Backbone as ProteinMPNN parsed JSONL, in Angstrom:
{"seq_chain_A": "MTRKTFLLLTSCIGLAVGTLALLVPGAVLAGKGVTPAPAPAIWVREVGVLLLALAAMAFLVRHHPDSPTMRTLLLGNALVHLGLFPIELAAWQAGVITRFGGIAPNSVVHGVLAAGFLFFARQVHTPKLR", "coords_chain_A": {"N_chain_A": [[-15.401, 11.991, 1.792], [-12.464, 13.78, 2.379], [-9.453, 14.609, 0.521], [-7.355, 15.107, 2.256], [-8.157, 13.711, 4.58], [-8.277, 11.124, 3.531], [-5.552, 10.716, 2.868], [-4.471, 10.827, 5.425], [-5.695, 8.585, 6.582], [-4.708, 6.512, 4.908], [-2.022, 6.769, 5.487], [-1.962, 5.954, 8.147], [-2.739, 3.268, 7.874], [-0.582, 2.317, 6.337], [1.496, 2.803, 8.162], [0.824, 1.034, 10.251], [0.76, -1.56, 8.969], [3.268, -1.581, 7.746], [4.968, -1.38, 9.982], [4.387, -3.789, 11.331], [5.271, -5.627, 9.349], [7.987, -4.996, 9.253], [8.884, -5.443, 11.908], [7.842, -7.927, 12.832], [8.093, -10.099, 10.809], [7.811, -12.866, 10.552], [5.344, -13.456, 11.73], [3.652, -12.153, 9.954], [4.111, -13.654, 7.635], [3.295, -16.225, 8.527], [0.592, -15.723, 8.936], [-0.291, -15.727, 6.385], [-0.037, -18.275, 5.688], [2.474, -19.102, 5.015], [5.509, -20.705, 5.578], [7.611, -19.387, 7.939], [10.82, -18.222, 7.136], [14.312, -17.342, 6.712], [14.872, -15.988, 4.145], [12.272, -15.194, 2.948], [11.467, -13.627, 5.101], [13.248, -11.5, 5.061], [12.431, -10.231, 2.687], [9.832, -9.523, 3.353], [10.382, -7.714, 5.396], [11.68, -5.744, 3.868], [9.548, -4.854, 2.267], [8.038, -3.823, 4.333], [9.576, -1.575, 5.1], [9.311, -0.047, 2.769], [6.536, 0.406, 2.787], [6.357, 1.938, 5.107], [7.738, 4.198, 4.251], [6.033, 5.114, 2.189], [3.805, 5.665, 3.757], [4.788, 7.743, 5.352], [5.234, 9.723, 3.391], [2.591, 10.154, 2.478], [1.431, 11.141, 4.812], [2.93, 13.478, 5.234], [2.323, 15.09, 3.012], [-0.333, 15.641, 3.175], [-1.602, 18.11, 3.643], [-0.951, 19.609, 1.461], [-1.477, 21.712, -1.431], [-3.327, 21.408, -4.586], [-1.37, 20.262, -7.278], [0.894, 19.505, -9.989], [2.769, 17.751, -8.963], [1.459, 16.674, -6.725], [-0.571, 15.238, -8.01], [1.016, 13.353, -9.344], [2.186, 11.996, -7.181], [-0.1, 10.831, -6.047], [-0.962, 9.203, -8.184], [1.261, 7.52, -8.383], [1.102, 6.141, -5.934], [-1.317, 4.827, -6.381], [-0.515, 3.099, -8.418], [1.265, 1.462, -6.989], [-0.527, 0.05, -5.307], [-2.215, -1.127, -7.218], [-0.358, -2.742, -8.415], [0.45, -4.443, -6.303], [-1.895, -5.766, -5.711], [-2.546, -8.056, -7.51], [-0.399, -9.766, -6.995], [-0.31, -11.273, -4.54], [-2.622, -12.759, -4.92], [-1.897, -14.296, -7.154], [0.218, -15.689, -6.013], [-1.164, -17.182, -4.121], [-2.764, -18.742, -5.81], [-0.753, -20.204, -7.022], [0.065, -21.734, -4.942], [2.0, -20.869, -3.207], [1.347, -19.071, -1.204], [-0.736, -20.2, 1.27], [-3.023, -19.687, 2.732], [-6.008, -18.393, 2.076], [-7.55, -16.654, 3.548], [-5.617, -15.097, 4.683], [-4.842, -13.362, 2.737], [-7.065, -12.217, 1.596], [-8.176, -9.917, 3.038], [-6.076, -8.077, 2.556], [-6.138, -7.87, -0.215], [-8.596, -6.632, -0.636], [-8.115, -4.193, 0.68], [-5.987, -3.19, -0.895], [-7.339, -2.837, -3.333], [-9.339, -0.947, -2.632], [-7.758, 1.221, -1.716], [-6.259, 1.76, -4.047], [-8.329, 2.594, -5.754], [-9.157, 4.869, -4.337], [-6.827, 6.492, -4.436], [-6.668, 6.878, -7.21], [-9.105, 8.202, -7.655], [-8.726, 10.616, -6.171], [-6.497, 11.596, -7.516], [-7.595, 12.251, -9.963], [-9.099, 14.406, -9.188], [-7.402, 16.48, -8.804], [-6.681, 19.726, -9.7], [-4.92, 21.615, -11.959], [-3.16, 24.343, -13.464], [-3.096, 24.56, -17.032], [-0.268, 23.447, -18.788], [1.959, 25.158, -20.991]], "CA_chain_A": [[-14.115, 12.032, 2.447], [-11.544, 14.711, 1.73], [-8.136, 14.064, 0.218], [-6.571, 15.194, 3.491], [-8.564, 12.596, 5.443], [-7.846, 9.897, 2.861], [-4.106, 10.576, 3.035], [-4.228, 10.502, 6.834], [-6.108, 7.201, 6.769], [-3.769, 5.611, 4.238], [-0.745, 6.801, 6.21], [-2.141, 5.12, 9.347], [-2.707, 1.874, 7.422], [0.803, 2.031, 5.966], [2.299, 2.759, 9.39], [0.509, -0.203, 10.974], [1.188, -2.748, 8.221], [4.714, -1.49, 7.577], [5.611, -1.683, 11.265], [4.273, -5.243, 11.532], [6.141, -6.315, 8.396], [9.377, -4.754, 9.623], [9.24, -5.966, 13.226], [7.447, -9.334, 13.032], [7.816, -10.679, 9.49], [7.381, -14.258, 10.7], [3.904, -13.461, 11.993], [3.001, -11.776, 8.694], [4.196, -14.825, 6.756], [2.454, -17.289, 9.076], [-0.794, -15.339, 8.702], [-0.607, -16.018, 4.984], [0.172, -19.7, 5.47], [3.829, -19.312, 4.509], [6.427, -21.078, 6.648], [8.643, -18.357, 8.112], [12.207, -18.589, 6.85], [15.099, -16.104, 6.593], [14.748, -15.254, 2.87], [11.022, -14.439, 2.841], [11.404, -12.631, 6.179], [13.981, -10.318, 4.574], [11.595, -9.544, 1.704], [8.713, -8.905, 4.073], [10.932, -6.516, 6.062], [11.905, -4.726, 2.84], [8.237, -4.296, 1.947], [7.671, -3.013, 5.502], [10.261, -0.28, 4.99], [8.681, 0.693, 1.67], [5.218, 0.857, 3.251], [6.577, 3.042, 6.052], [8.106, 5.38, 3.464], [4.81, 5.61, 1.552], [2.968, 6.231, 4.818], [5.367, 9.036, 5.731], [4.958, 10.685, 2.322], [1.163, 10.497, 2.501], [1.188, 11.974, 5.988], [3.593, 14.777, 5.101], [1.741, 15.913, 1.948], [-1.799, 15.684, 3.304], [-2.087, 19.491, 3.633], [-0.469, 20.304, 0.272], [-2.511, 22.065, -2.415], [-3.263, 20.768, -5.895], [-0.178, 20.547, -8.08], [1.279, 18.337, -10.78], [3.482, 16.827, -8.085], [0.46, 15.956, -5.929], [-1.201, 14.252, -8.888], [1.998, 12.303, -9.577], [2.296, 11.218, -5.943], [-1.325, 10.035, -5.925], [-0.923, 8.169, -9.222], [2.3, 6.562, -7.992], [0.543, 5.297, -4.881], [-2.311, 3.952, -7.016], [0.234, 2.052, -9.116], [1.76, 0.513, -5.98], [-1.615, -0.824, -4.874], [-2.633, -1.922, -8.372], [0.682, -3.748, -8.62], [0.453, -5.415, -5.214], [-3.167, -6.493, -5.692], [-2.556, -9.402, -8.102], [0.756, -10.592, -6.626], [-0.682, -12.261, -3.524], [-3.6, -13.671, -5.523], [-1.131, -15.233, -7.984], [0.973, -16.554, -5.097], [-2.128, -18.13, -3.55], [-3.13, -19.67, -6.875], [0.404, -21.067, -7.266], [0.324, -22.54, -3.753], [3.062, -20.284, -2.38], [0.569, -18.624, -0.049], [-1.72, -21.274, 1.416], [-4.216, -19.23, 3.453], [-6.727, -17.338, 1.363], [-7.967, -15.682, 4.567], [-4.493, -14.215, 4.978], [-4.639, -12.38, 1.669], [-8.325, -11.577, 1.202], [-8.276, -8.534, 3.521], [-5.088, -7.244, 1.858], [-6.608, -7.627, -1.574], [-9.654, -5.624, -0.545], [-7.477, -2.913, 1.025], [-5.268, -2.702, -2.082], [-8.332, -2.369, -4.297], [-9.971, 0.289, -2.14], [-6.776, 2.308, -1.719], [-5.968, 2.115, -5.444], [-9.469, 3.382, -6.234], [-9.103, 6.175, -3.67], [-5.732, 7.287, -5.002], [-7.061, 7.283, -8.568], [-10.173, 9.195, -7.516], [-8.185, 11.908, -5.761], [-5.605, 12.082, -8.576], [-8.46, 12.889, -10.979], [-9.664, 15.625, -8.628], [-6.357, 17.516, -8.754], [-6.81, 20.724, -10.752], [-3.719, 22.407, -12.128], [-3.214, 25.131, -14.702], [-2.562, 23.889, -18.211], [1.108, 23.822, -19.153], [2.057, 25.559, -22.408]], "C_chain_A": [[-13.22, 12.996, 1.668], [-10.22, 14.014, 1.424], [-7.262, 14.06, 1.464], [-6.885, 14.019, 4.413], [-8.117, 11.267, 4.844], [-6.351, 9.671, 3.055], [-3.734, 10.258, 4.486], [-4.568, 9.037, 7.097], [-5.108, 6.23, 6.133], [-2.403, 5.629, 4.921], [-0.824, 5.965, 7.486], [-2.098, 3.635, 8.988], [-1.27, 1.473, 7.087], [1.715, 1.937, 7.171], [2.075, 1.437, 10.122], [1.068, -1.432, 10.257], [2.711, -2.745, 8.045], [5.466, -1.831, 8.842], [5.555, -3.184, 11.549], [5.235, -6.0, 10.621], [7.608, -6.161, 8.775], [9.764, -5.486, 10.904], [8.905, -7.444, 13.438], [7.111, -9.997, 11.687], [7.346, -12.13, 9.57], [5.889, -14.365, 10.939], [3.129, -13.1, 10.725], [2.982, -12.976, 7.744], [3.273, -15.946, 7.238], [0.971, -16.993, 8.854], [-1.252, -15.594, 7.281], [-0.432, -17.505, 4.665], [1.522, -20.025, 4.875], [4.728, -19.642, 5.696], [7.5, -20.005, 6.766], [10.042, -18.939, 7.895], [12.982, -17.289, 6.629], [14.876, -15.32, 5.297], [13.414, -14.522, 2.756], [10.88, -13.384, 3.936], [12.132, -11.35, 5.768], [13.105, -9.533, 3.606], [10.401, -8.868, 2.368], [9.193, -7.647, 4.791], [11.17, -5.389, 5.054], [10.591, -4.055, 2.452], [7.759, -3.414, 3.103], [8.3, -1.628, 5.447], [9.625, 0.568, 3.89], [7.298, 1.211, 2.079], [5.346, 2.004, 4.248], [6.945, 4.322, 5.306], [6.882, 5.973, 2.768], [3.88, 6.256, 2.574], [3.479, 7.606, 5.227], [5.088, 10.092, 4.661], [3.496, 11.113, 2.337], [0.85, 11.426, 3.67], [1.742, 13.389, 5.786], [2.974, 15.669, 4.026], [0.242, 16.127, 2.115], [-2.365, 17.093, 3.27], [-1.707, 20.247, 2.35], [-1.607, 20.601, -0.704], [-2.364, 21.236, -3.693], [-1.988, 21.206, -6.614], [0.091, 19.327, -8.955], [2.001, 17.288, -9.928], [2.506, 16.026, -7.224], [-0.213, 14.891, -6.779], [-0.254, 13.072, -9.114], [2.146, 11.407, -8.353], [1.08, 10.307, -5.779], [-1.344, 8.906, -6.957], [0.125, 7.097, -8.897], [1.814, 5.615, -6.905], [-0.51, 4.347, -5.45], [-1.607, 2.799, -7.731], [0.799, 1.018, -8.15], [0.653, -0.471, -5.614], [-2.161, -1.675, -6.015], [-1.621, -3.029, -8.662], [0.689, -4.82, -7.56], [-0.788, -6.295, -5.226], [-3.065, -7.904, -6.284], [-1.426, -10.318, -7.612], [0.383, -11.658, -5.603], [-1.718, -13.244, -4.075], [-2.885, -14.721, -6.385], [-0.332, -16.198, -7.114], [0.056, -17.592, -4.446], [-2.499, -19.188, -4.592], [-1.997, -20.656, -7.162], [0.747, -21.945, -6.067], [1.447, -22.032, -2.874], [2.464, -19.754, -1.09], [-0.588, -19.606, 0.083], [-2.988, -20.862, 2.156], [-4.881, -18.096, 2.695], [-7.184, -16.252, 2.333], [-6.854, -14.727, 4.96], [-4.252, -13.158, 3.911], [-5.91, -11.648, 1.281], [-8.444, -10.156, 1.729], [-7.295, -7.6, 2.812], [-5.566, -6.889, 0.467], [-7.697, -6.568, -1.6], [-9.046, -4.249, -0.266], [-6.737, -2.348, -0.184], [-6.242, -2.146, -3.117], [-8.962, -1.055, -3.894], [-8.986, 1.452, -2.175], [-6.409, 2.727, -3.142], [-7.088, 2.983, -6.006], [-9.459, 4.774, -5.619], [-8.012, 7.06, -4.239], [-6.069, 7.753, -6.417], [-8.141, 8.352, -8.535], [-9.59, 10.568, -7.179], [-7.187, 12.46, -6.775], [-6.411, 12.793, -9.657], [-9.037, 14.214, -10.487], [-8.653, 16.773, -8.583], [-6.517, 18.433, -9.959], [-5.54, 21.56, -10.788], [-3.85, 23.221, -13.402], [-2.582, 24.333, -15.849], [-1.15, 24.396, -18.493], [1.143, 24.162, -20.631], [3.325, 25.059, -23.002]], "O_chain_A": [[-13.233, 13.011, 0.437], [-9.907, 12.968, 1.993], [-6.513, 13.111, 1.698], [-5.975, 13.402, 4.966], [-7.637, 10.388, 5.559], [-5.928, 8.56, 3.372], [-2.792, 9.507, 4.74], [-3.81, 8.332, 7.761], [-4.713, 5.244, 6.755], [-1.703, 4.617, 4.932], [0.16, 5.33, 7.863], [-1.494, 2.836, 9.704], [-0.802, 0.414, 7.505], [2.61, 1.092, 7.211], [3.031, 0.797, 10.561], [1.764, -2.247, 10.862], [3.36, -3.782, 8.179], [6.498, -2.5, 8.789], [6.551, -3.781, 11.958], [5.934, -6.909, 11.069], [8.386, -7.104, 8.63], [10.839, -6.081, 10.984], [9.623, -8.138, 14.158], [5.972, -10.405, 11.462], [6.559, -12.57, 8.732], [5.237, -15.265, 10.41], [2.074, -13.674, 10.453], [1.959, -13.273, 7.127], [2.551, -16.545, 6.44], [0.184, -17.907, 8.612], [-2.45, -15.668, 7.005], [-0.648, -17.941, 3.534], [1.709, -21.095, 4.295], [4.71, -18.937, 6.705], [8.222, -19.74, 5.804], [10.381, -20.005, 8.409], [12.377, -16.245, 6.384], [14.707, -14.101, 5.345], [13.414, -13.321, 2.487], [10.24, -12.355, 3.721], [11.686, -10.247, 6.087], [13.037, -8.306, 3.689], [10.009, -7.766, 1.982], [8.499, -6.63, 4.797], [10.897, -4.224, 5.343], [10.527, -2.833, 2.324], [7.143, -2.373, 2.875], [7.637, -0.626, 5.716], [9.424, 1.769, 4.069], [6.937, 2.34, 1.745], [4.538, 2.933, 4.237], [6.512, 5.409, 5.688], [6.705, 7.191, 2.755], [3.244, 7.271, 2.291], [2.69, 8.53, 5.427], [4.743, 11.228, 4.986], [3.194, 12.301, 2.223], [0.092, 12.385, 3.524], [1.089, 14.373, 6.131], [3.087, 16.892, 4.114], [-0.386, 16.746, 1.256], [-3.526, 17.262, 2.895], [-2.101, 21.4, 2.174], [-2.575, 19.846, -0.796], [-1.411, 20.474, -3.855], [-1.59, 22.37, -6.559], [-0.426, 18.242, -8.689], [1.854, 16.087, -10.152], [2.703, 14.829, -7.016], [-0.406, 13.763, -6.324], [-0.682, 11.918, -9.079], [2.224, 10.186, -8.485], [1.222, 9.141, -5.411], [-1.706, 7.775, -6.631], [-0.109, 5.908, -9.115], [2.086, 4.415, -6.957], [-0.583, 3.188, -5.042], [-2.055, 1.655, -7.657], [0.812, -0.174, -8.457], [0.869, -1.683, -5.612], [-2.532, -2.829, -5.799], [-1.989, -4.118, -9.101], [0.908, -5.992, -7.868], [-0.736, -7.447, -4.797], [-3.46, -8.864, -5.623], [-1.5, -11.532, -7.803], [0.725, -12.828, -5.779], [-1.694, -14.427, -3.736], [-3.234, -15.9, -6.343], [-0.215, -17.38, -7.434], [0.452, -18.74, -4.245], [-2.541, -20.381, -4.29], [-2.251, -21.81, -7.507], [1.621, -22.807, -6.16], [1.815, -22.687, -1.899], [3.014, -19.965, -0.009], [-1.335, -19.825, -0.871], [-3.944, -21.637, 2.197], [-4.379, -16.972, 2.674], [-7.202, -15.071, 1.986], [-7.119, -13.659, 5.512], [-3.546, -12.178, 4.146], [-5.845, -10.566, 0.697], [-8.781, -9.255, 0.961], [-7.639, -6.46, 2.501], [-5.42, -5.752, 0.019], [-7.718, -5.709, -2.481], [-9.417, -3.261, -0.899], [-6.845, -1.156, -0.471], [-5.989, -1.097, -3.71], [-9.106, -0.149, -4.716], [-9.336, 2.548, -2.614], [-6.264, 3.918, -3.417], [-6.826, 3.993, -6.659], [-9.726, 5.757, -6.31], [-8.238, 8.242, -4.498], [-5.785, 8.895, -6.78], [-8.092, 9.308, -9.309], [-9.921, 11.563, -7.823], [-7.042, 13.677, -6.885], [-5.975, 13.807, -10.202], [-9.424, 15.057, -11.297], [-9.031, 17.92, -8.345], [-6.492, 17.976, -11.102], [-5.133, 22.139, -9.78], [-4.572, 22.831, -14.319], [-1.66, 23.543, -15.646], [-0.875, 25.595, -18.445], [0.448, 23.54, -21.435], [3.589, 25.294, -24.181]]}, "name": "protein", "num_of_chains": 1, "seq": "MTRKTFLLLTSCIGLAVGTLALLVPGAVLAGKGVTPAPAPAIWVREVGVLLLALAAMAFLVRHHPDSPTMRTLLLGNALVHLGLFPIELAAWQAGVITRFGGIAPNSVVHGVLAAGFLFFARQVHTPKLR"}
């Protein structure tokens, strides 16, 4: 898979999940076994906006050449997914999220996307700075 294709794929995932989180946070919460309420719905919507922003950035830079900025963008996205990966697992373990089936797919996606972003960040070739 090329970096361009990976960025297109991740932007589609971010668009889909971000749109769901923004527009139907109650359904997202219920799918995780969390009783929908105003406070968690606000946080889910906020995450939706952030995912939409990441999706837009990935889509807009998919044709860009190697650069230090591209490497930084890829590493930043990897950090997002590495950071999100353990949060839902910890919430499930603490009993905040009660449906493991509601977080298992997300955990896999976060792991795969983090690995992809790290892989493509390592592939970026830039001239050495002096």
